C-alpha positions in Angstrom: 118.7 107.6 69.9 121.4 109.2 72.1 124.6 107.8 73.5 124.6 107.2 77.3 127.8 107.2 79.4 127.3 106.5 83.1 128.9 109.1 85.4 131.3 106.5 86.9 132.4 105.2 83.5 135.9 106.3 82.3 135.8 107.0 78.5 139.0 108.4 77.1 138.4 111.5 75.0 140.2 109.8 72.1 137.7 107.0 72.0 134.9 107.1 69.4 131.5 105.9 70.7 128.6 105.3 68.2 125.1 106.8 68.5 122.8 104.9 70.7 125.6 103.1 72.6 125.2 102.7 76.4 128.3 102.5 78.6 127.4 101.6 82.2 129.0 102.1 85.6 132.6 101.6 86.2 133.4 100.6 82.6 136.7 101.8 81.3 137.2 102.6 77.6 140.8 103.5 76.7 142.3 105.7 74.0 141.8 105.0 70.3 138.9 102.6 70.9 136.1 102.6 68.3 132.7 101.4 69.5 129.9 101.2 66.9 126.3 102.2 67.3 123.6 100.7 69.6 126.1 98.7 71.7 125.8 97.9 75.4 129.0 98.1 77.4 128.0 96.7 80.9 129.3 97.3 84.4 133.0 96.9 85.0 133.9 96.1 81.4 137.5 97.0 80.3 138.2 97.9 76.7 141.9 98.4 76.1 143.6 100.9 73.7 143.0 100.5 70.0 140.2 97.9 70.3 137.5 98.0 67.5 133.9 97.0 68.3 131.2 96.9 65.6 127.5 97.8 65.8 124.9 96.1 68.0 127.5 94.4 70.3 126.6 93.4 73.8 129.5 93.3 76.3 128.3 91.9 79.6 129.6 92.7 83.1 133.3 92.3 83.9 134.4 91.5 80.3 138.1 92.3 79.4 138.9 93.1 75.8 142.6 93.8 75.3 144.6 95.6 72.6 144.7 93.6 69.4 141.1 92.4 69.5 138.5 93.3 66.8 134.8 92.6 67.4 132.5 92.7 64.4 128.8 93.5 64.4 126.1 91.7 66.4 128.5 89.9 68.8 127.5 88.8 72.3 130.3 88.6 75.0 129.0 86.9 78.2 129.8 87.9 81.8 133.4 87.8 82.9 134.8 86.4 79.6 138.2 87.6 78.6 140.6 87.9 75.7 144.4 87.6 76.0 146.8 89.4 73.7 150.2 87.9 74.4 151.2 84.3 73.6 154.3 84.6 75.8 153.3 86.7 78.8 156.1 87.8 81.2 156.1 90.6 83.7 159.1 92.1 81.9 159.4 91.4 78.2 161.2 93.9 76.0 160.1 92.0 72.8 156.4 92.0 73.7 154.2 91.8 70.6 150.5 92.0 70.4 148.8 89.0 68.9 145.6 89.9 67.1 142.2 88.2 67.6 139.1 88.6 65.4 135.5 87.8 66.5 133.3 87.7 63.4 129.7 88.9 62.9 127.0 87.3 65.1 129.3 85.2 67.3 128.3 84.5 70.9 130.9 83.8 73.7 129.4 82.6 76.9 130.1 83.5 80.5 133.7 83.0 81.7 135.0 82.1 78.2 138.7 82.7 77.7 140.0 83.4 74.2 143.7 82.8 73.8 145.0 85.4 71.3 145.8 84.8 67.7 142.5 83.1 66.8 139.5 83.9 64.6 136.0 83.1 65.8 133.8 82.6 62.8 130.4 84.1 62.0 127.5 83.0 64.2 129.7 80.6 66.1 128.7 79.9 69.7 131.2 79.2 72.5 129.7 77.7 75.6 130.2 79.1 79.1 133.6 78.4 80.7 135.3 77.2 77.5 138.9 78.0 76.6 139.4 78.9 72.9 142.9 78.0 71.7 142.3 77.5 68.0 140.3 79.1 65.2 136.5 78.5 65.5 134.7 77.8 62.2 131.6 79.8 61.2 128.4 78.5 62.8 130.3 76.1 65.1 129.1 75.1 68.6 132.1 74.8 70.8 132.5 73.7 74.4 135.2 72.6 76.9 138.8 73.2 77.7 140.2 73.3 75.2 137.0 74.2 73.2 135.9 71.5 70.8 133.3 71.5 68.2 130.2 69.5 69.1 127.8 70.8 66.4 126.6 73.8 64.5 124.4 76.8 65.3 122.0 78.6 63.0 122.3 82.4 62.7 119.1 82.6 64.8 120.9 80.8 67.7 119.2 77.4 67.4 121.3 74.2 67.2 121.2 72.6 63.8 121.0 68.9 62.8 124.2 67.3 61.5 126.4 69.7 59.5 123.5 71.9 58.4 124.0 75.7 59.0 120.2 76.4 59.3 118.0 75.0 62.0 114.8 74.5 60.0 112.8 76.5 62.6 113.5 79.9 60.9 114.4 81.3 57.6 118.1 81.5 58.5 117.8 85.3 59.0 120.0 87.1 61.4 119.1 87.7 65.1 116.7 90.6 65.6 114.5 89.6 62.7 111.1 88.0 63.3 111.1 84.4 62.3 107.8 83.4 60.6 108.1 79.7 61.5 108.9 80.4 65.2 105.9 82.6 65.9 103.0 80.5 67.3 
């Protein structure tokens, strides 16, 4: 499986792009970025200097990932979602410091989600479209709103669970991409 970089994409020569990754039109990947294998970086995505992206990550159209963000494996970033990296933004700030953000394995962030820097989004958490994340998100949490609030839990397969359970009962709790024996008719 070979890497594909669209002719209109800008990928800095100091970026490392894993095998099987596809970078589509007008995407920009800055210096010192590391992108894992089998990722999709969609149209108009912007990945700032020093960002780390794991394997099997899907970055939809118009996503902005700024310096200080780390994305682990199997993460989904919905269209037009964005990360911030400065808690006190000003046009001229001599004391500017990057505030780090971590998105853990298997998390899904819906369309137009905004993640305020300095948070950790837990494994397999799901943040609904249009939400604004201002605090850490627990593993398997289903979050919605502005600010995002927990309304339930999500199984690793993506199904909502009952109560505080972390598995849905419709699968074997396996990670996405695995056939679920109980789901197949």
